[in-house]
C-alpha positions as CSV (number, residue, x, y, z in Angstrom):
1,M,-4.2,5.3,14.3
2,V,-2.1,3.4,15.4
3,P,-2.3,-0.5,14.6
4,C,-3.0,-2.3,18.1
5,T,0.0,-4.7,18.9
6,D,1.9,-4.6,22.9
7,F,5.1,-3.7,24.2
8,L,6.3,-6.7,23.0
9,T,6.6,-4.9,19.7
10,P,9.2,-3.7,18.5
11,R,9.1,-0.3,17.3
12,W,10.5,-0.9,13.8
13,L,7.9,-3.2,13.5
14,I,4.9,-0.6,14.6
15,A,6.7,2.5,12.1
16,K,6.2,-0.3,9.0
17,M,3.0,-1.6,10.0
18,V,1.6,2.6,10.0
19,R,3.3,3.1,6.4
20,F,2.0,-0.3,5.0
21,R,-1.9,1.3,5.9
22,K,-1.1,5.0,5.0
23,A,0.3,3.3,1.5
24,A,-3.2,1.0,1.5
25,E,-5.5,4.7,1.8
26,D,-3.4,6.0,-0.4
27,L,-4.7,3.6,-3.0
28,V,-7.5,3.2,-1.9
29,Y,-7.7,7.4,-2.1
30,L,-7.0,7.0,-5.7
31,A,-9.4,4.7,-6.3
32,R,-12.1,5.8,-5.2
33,G,-11.9,10.1,-6.2
34,E,-14.4,12.4,-4.9
35,N,-18.4,12.6,-4.7
36,A,-20.1,14.7,-7.1
37,G,-23.1,14.2,-6.6
38,R,-24.6,11.9,-8.0
39,G,-22.1,9.4,-8.0
40,W,-18.3,9.2,-7.5
41,K,-15.7,10.4,-10.7
42,M,-11.4,9.9,-10.3
43,A,-9.6,13.3,-10.7
44,D,-9.4,13.4,-14.3
45,G,-13.2,12.8,-15.2
46,R,-13.9,9.2,-15.6
47,E,-15.9,7.5,-13.7
48,A,-14.9,6.0,-10.2
49,S,-15.5,2.9,-8.1
50,F,-18.9,2.9,-6.8
51,D,-18.0,-1.1,-5.2
52,D,-16.2,-0.9,-1.6
53,I,-12.9,-1.3,-2.3
54,S,-9.9,-3.2,-0.2
55,V,-6.8,-3.0,-0.9
56,F,-3.6,-5.7,0.6
57,V,-0.4,-3.9,0.9
58,I,2.3,-6.7,-0.1
59,P,6.0,-6.1,0.9
60,L,7.6,-7.8,-2.1
61,H,11.6,-5.5,-1.8
62,Q,12.7,-7.8,0.8
63,C,11.5,-11.1,-1.1
64,L,13.0,-9.7,-4.1
65,S,15.8,-8.9,-1.5
66,A,16.1,-11.8,-0.7
67,N,16.3,-14.1,-4.2
68,R,18.8,-11.6,-5.5
69,K,21.0,-12.2,-2.7
70,K,20.8,-16.5,-4.3
71,N,20.7,-15.2,-7.6
72,P,22.6,-12.3,-8.8
73,K,21.7,-12.9,-11.9
74,L,18.5,-11.0,-10.6
75,S,19.8,-7.8,-11.8
76,G,18.5,-3.7,-11.9
77,P,16.9,-1.0,-9.0
78,V,15.1,-2.2,-6.7
79,A,11.7,0.2,-7.0
80,R,10.6,0.8,-3.4
C-alpha cells in the first residue's frame, strides 16, 4: 500500500513514509501474536493482547544526530 501523496511529494519522503508504515505494521504483528482459537498467543506461548493496538513510529535518530552536532559530548553509535 502506497501512502496517499500528491505529485509534489518527493520520492525520498514517500520511501521514508513506506518504511515507517512497514515498521509500525511489524510492531503490531509482533504484539498481536497468532490466533490460537480461544485468544491470541505470542510465539513463545505467552498470551498476547486482545485490545486494539496503536503504534506510532517516531524517527528519533535525526534528532539525535542534530544534538550530536551541537554537543560533541554525546557520543556512541546511532541505532538504526
